[in-house]
C-alpha positions as CSV (number, residue, x, y, z in Angstrom):
1,M,37.4,-24.9,6.0
2,S,34.3,-27.3,6.0
3,D,31.6,-27.1,3.0
4,D,29.2,-25.9,5.6
5,D,31.2,-23.0,6.4
6,R,31.5,-21.9,2.9
7,V,27.8,-22.1,2.9
8,H,27.1,-20.3,6.4
9,P,30.3,-18.2,7.0
10,T,31.1,-17.1,10.2
11,P,30.0,-13.4,11.0
12,F,33.0,-11.3,11.2
13,F,32.1,-10.1,14.6
14,P,29.2,-11.0,17.4
15,G,26.0,-9.7,16.4
16,A,26.7,-8.9,12.7
17,G,23.6,-11.1,11.8
18,V,21.8,-7.8,13.3
19,L,23.5,-5.5,10.9
20,Y,23.0,-8.2,7.9
21,D,19.3,-8.1,8.5
22,I,19.3,-4.3,8.7
23,A,21.0,-4.6,5.4
24,V,18.6,-6.7,4.0
25,C,15.8,-4.5,5.3
26,L,17.3,-1.2,3.7
27,R,18.0,-2.8,0.3
28,F,14.5,-4.5,0.3
29,F,12.5,-1.3,1.3
30,S,14.2,1.5,-0.2
31,R,16.5,2.2,-3.3
32,V,19.5,3.0,-1.2
33,S,22.7,1.3,-2.6
34,V,23.7,-0.9,0.3
35,P,27.0,-2.7,-0.4
36,A,27.5,-6.4,0.9
37,L,28.9,-6.6,4.2
38,P,32.1,-8.4,5.3
39,D,31.1,-12.2,5.0
40,E,27.6,-11.3,4.3
41,P,25.7,-14.6,3.1
42,A,23.9,-13.9,-0.4
43,P,23.6,-10.1,0.2
44,H,21.6,-9.8,-3.0
45,A,19.3,-12.6,-2.4
46,A,15.5,-12.2,-1.8
47,P,15.0,-11.4,2.1
48,D,13.6,-14.3,4.2
49,F,10.7,-12.8,6.1
50,T,10.7,-15.3,8.8
51,T,13.7,-13.7,10.5
52,V,14.8,-10.6,8.9
53,P,11.9,-8.2,9.9
54,R,12.8,-8.7,13.5
55,V,15.1,-5.5,13.0
56,L,12.5,-3.5,10.8
57,P,12.0,-0.8,13.4
58,L,15.6,0.1,13.1
59,A,15.5,0.0,9.3
60,G,12.4,2.3,9.3
61,L,14.3,4.8,11.4
62,L,17.5,4.8,9.7
63,L,15.2,5.2,6.1
64,A,13.3,8.3,7.7
65,L,16.5,9.8,9.2
66,P,17.2,11.7,6.2
67,A,13.8,13.0,6.0
68,A,13.7,14.1,9.8
69,L,17.0,16.0,9.2
70,V,15.6,17.8,6.1
71,L,12.5,18.5,8.1
72,V,14.6,20.3,11.0
73,A,16.6,21.9,8.4
74,G,13.8,23.4,6.7
75,W,12.2,24.9,9.7
76,E,15.7,26.4,10.9
77,L,15.8,28.1,7.7
78,R,12.4,29.6,8.4
79,L,10.6,27.8,5.0
80,G,7.5,27.3,6.9
81,P,6.0,24.4,8.5
82,F,4.3,23.3,5.2
83,V,7.4,23.7,2.9
84,A,9.7,21.9,5.5
85,S,7.1,19.0,5.9
86,A,6.5,18.6,2.1
87,L,10.4,18.6,1.5
88,A,10.6,15.9,4.2
89,L,8.1,13.6,2.4
90,A,9.7,14.3,-0.8
91,V,12.9,12.8,0.7
92,L,11.4,10.0,2.0
93,A,9.5,9.0,-1.2
94,L,12.5,9.1,-2.9
95,I,14.5,7.1,-0.7
96,T,11.8,4.6,-0.6
97,G,10.7,4.9,-4.2
98,A,7.4,5.4,-3.0
99,M,6.9,1.6,-2.9
100,H,4.2,2.0,-0.3
101,E,2.5,4.6,-1.8
102,D,2.1,2.7,-5.1
103,G,0.8,-0.3,-2.7
104,L,-1.7,2.0,-1.5
105,A,-3.0,3.5,-4.8
106,D,-3.0,-0.2,-6.1
107,V,-5.3,-1.6,-3.0
108,A,-7.8,1.6,-3.4
109,D,-8.2,0.9,-7.1
110,G,-8.6,-2.8,-6.7
111,F,-10.8,-2.6,-3.6
112,G,-12.8,0.0,-4.7
113,G,-13.2,-0.7,-8.4
114,G,-13.5,-4.6,-8.7
115,S,-16.7,-6.6,-8.4
116,T,-15.1,-9.7,-7.8
117,W,-12.1,-11.0,-5.9
118,M,-10.2,-12.0,-9.2
119,R,-11.0,-9.0,-10.8
120,R,-10.1,-7.1,-7.7
121,L,-6.3,-8.7,-8.1
122,E,-6.3,-7.9,-11.8
123,I,-6.8,-4.3,-11.2
124,M,-3.9,-4.6,-8.3
125,R,-1.8,-5.6,-11.0
126,D,-2.6,-2.9,-13.3
127,S,0.3,-0.3,-13.4
128,R,-2.4,2.7,-14.4
129,I,-3.6,4.5,-11.4
130,G,-7.4,5.2,-11.3
131,A,-9.8,7.5,-9.5
132,Y,-9.5,5.4,-6.3
133,G,-6.1,5.4,-6.2
134,G,-5.4,8.9,-6.9
135,T,-7.7,10.0,-4.1
136,A,-6.0,7.7,-1.7
137,L,-2.5,9.4,-2.5
138,V,-3.9,12.7,-2.4
139,L,-5.3,11.8,1.2
140,S,-2.2,9.7,2.4
141,Y,-0.1,12.8,1.5
142,S,-2.4,15.5,2.7
143,L,-2.9,13.8,6.2
144,R,0.7,13.0,6.8
145,L,1.7,16.7,5.5
146,G,-0.9,18.3,7.6
147,A,0.1,16.2,10.6
148,L,3.7,17.0,10.3
149,A,3.3,20.5,9.4
150,T,1.0,21.1,12.7
151,L,3.6,19.2,14.9
152,L,6.4,21.3,13.5
153,D,4.6,24.5,14.1
154,R,4.6,23.1,17.7
155,S,7.8,21.7,18.3
156,G,10.3,21.3,15.7
157,A,12.1,18.5,17.5
158,H,9.1,16.7,18.2
159,A,8.1,16.5,14.7
160,A,11.6,14.9,13.8
161,L,10.7,12.5,16.6
162,A,7.5,11.9,15.3
163,L,8.7,11.1,11.9
164,L,11.2,8.8,13.0
165,L,9.0,6.8,15.3
166,A,6.1,6.8,12.7
167,A,8.3,5.1,10.2
168,A,9.6,2.6,12.8
169,V,5.9,1.6,14.1
170,S,4.2,1.6,10.6
171,R,6.7,-0.7,9.0
172,T,6.3,-2.9,11.9
173,A,2.5,-2.7,11.8
174,A,2.5,-3.5,8.3
175,L,3.6,-7.0,8.8
176,A,-0.2,-7.8,10.0
177,P,-1.0,-9.1,6.7
178,L,2.1,-11.4,6.3
179,V,1.3,-12.7,10.1
180,L,-2.7,-13.1,9.9
181,L,-3.4,-13.9,6.1
182,E,-2.6,-16.4,3.7
183,P,-1.1,-15.1,0.3
184,A,-3.8,-14.1,-2.2
185,R,-1.4,-15.1,-4.8
186,P,0.5,-18.1,-4.6
187,G,3.3,-16.9,-6.8
188,G,3.5,-13.2,-5.8
189,A,5.6,-10.9,-3.8
190,G,3.6,-11.4,-0.5
191,A,4.1,-15.5,-1.0
192,S,7.9,-15.2,-1.9
193,V,9.0,-13.7,1.3
194,G,7.7,-16.0,3.9
195,R,6.0,-15.3,7.4
196,P,7.7,-13.9,10.3
197,T,7.8,-16.0,13.1
198,G,6.4,-15.5,16.8
199,T,10.0,-14.7,17.7
200,T,10.7,-12.1,15.1
201,L,7.5,-10.4,15.5
202,A,8.1,-10.3,19.1
203,I,11.7,-8.9,18.8
204,A,10.2,-6.2,16.2
205,V,7.4,-5.0,18.7
206,A,10.0,-4.9,21.6
207,L,12.2,-2.5,19.7
208,C,9.1,-0.4,18.9
209,L,8.2,-0.3,22.5
210,V,12.0,0.8,23.5
211,L,12.3,3.4,20.6
212,G,8.8,4.8,22.1
213,L,10.2,4.9,25.5
214,I,13.3,6.7,23.9
215,A,11.1,9.2,22.2
216,W,9.2,9.8,25.4
217,A,12.3,10.5,27.0
218,L,13.3,13.1,24.5
219,G,10.1,14.9,24.9
220,L,7.4,13.2,23.0
221,P,4.2,13.1,25.3
222,L,3.5,9.9,26.8
223,L,0.2,9.8,26.0
224,G,0.9,10.6,22.2
225,V,3.6,7.8,22.0
226,V,1.1,5.2,23.5
227,L,-1.6,6.4,20.8
228,M,1.1,6.0,18.1
229,L,1.9,2.5,19.4
230,L,-1.7,1.4,19.4
231,L,-3.4,3.2,16.6
232,A,-0.7,2.3,14.1
233,P,-1.1,-1.6,14.3
234,A,-5.0,-0.9,14.8
235,A,-5.3,0.7,11.4
236,A,-3.0,-2.1,9.9
237,Y,-5.2,-4.9,11.4
238,G,-8.3,-3.0,10.0
239,L,-6.8,-3.0,6.3
240,T,-5.8,-6.6,6.9
241,M,-9.2,-7.9,7.7
242,L,-10.6,-5.8,4.8
243,A,-8.2,-7.5,2.5
244,E,-9.2,-10.9,3.8
245,R,-12.9,-10.0,2.7
246,R,-12.2,-8.4,-0.4
247,I,-9.2,-10.5,-1.9
248,G,-9.1,-13.5,0.5
249,G,-5.4,-13.0,1.9
250,Q,-2.7,-10.6,1.2
251,T,-0.2,-9.0,-1.2
252,G,2.7,-6.9,-1.3
253,D,0.3,-4.1,-2.2
254,V,-1.6,-4.9,0.7
255,I,1.6,-4.8,3.1
256,G,2.5,-1.3,1.4
257,A,-1.2,-0.1,1.9
258,C,-0.8,-1.0,5.5
259,Q,2.0,0.9,6.2
260,Q,0.5,4.0,5.0
261,V,-2.5,4.0,7.0
262,A,-0.3,2.8,10.2
263,E,1.7,5.9,9.5
264,I,-1.2,8.2,9.1
265,A,-2.7,7.0,12.5
266,A,0.6,7.0,14.4
267,L,1.0,10.7,13.2
268,I,-2.8,11.9,14.0
269,G,-2.5,9.9,17.4
270,L,0.3,12.1,18.3
271,L,-1.0,15.1,17.1
272,A,-4.3,14.9,19.3
273,A,-2.1,14.4,22.2
274,T,0.5,17.3,21.5
275,P,-0.6,20.3,23.5
276,V,-1.1,23.2,21.5
């Protein structure tokens, strides 16, 4: 075996690179303990976001799958749409470690409470939560809970599909700050992971479109799926442009906040197009 083979081992079967990237995404975006796969190079190294996000829609779907199952189980057990939806969101928060919610709260506190870009970044680093952050979290959970509960009241299967698709699309939309902005902190998390290439982004977007088509084939209204696919990146883009004005770039918190607003926009878009 050559020295090069030791550094870059041959995958144990064709297409294993995709599984490696999914495993990296699951480790990075959740608290799920994913063991090292056979012949996986550097399984616990920092992710390389130039290529890894190509499978982010699939990783997002897998992360949301337990929550979707809890949502359906709660509905079948007649717990009611509110309790079933709340349990589903609780499971999702446990799986992800509420990392995106944390980003949203930090961004709200920093953007709302700082008078200069430097002060805003300082506030975003502070682990304490302020009034803006608390309000943002309440609104985020209220909107997602309300949308899911209403969808669940109309169709249990559709609500589960919506949760899965929103998780995939919102995490892909949250790549917007990485693609469009330079890091606001040269040594921060947003700078360490790298920037997705055009090919990486194209594959991720294509996977979202495929998942959208599957969701439509399984019963989600076509207009609702289209709105999810359009409104999620639009919301993330809007917050990305706000980050450019407020702090001059992107951070890991901005990326997390973009996921939250994208998920809210996707669920509301579907809800608006779902018959009563």
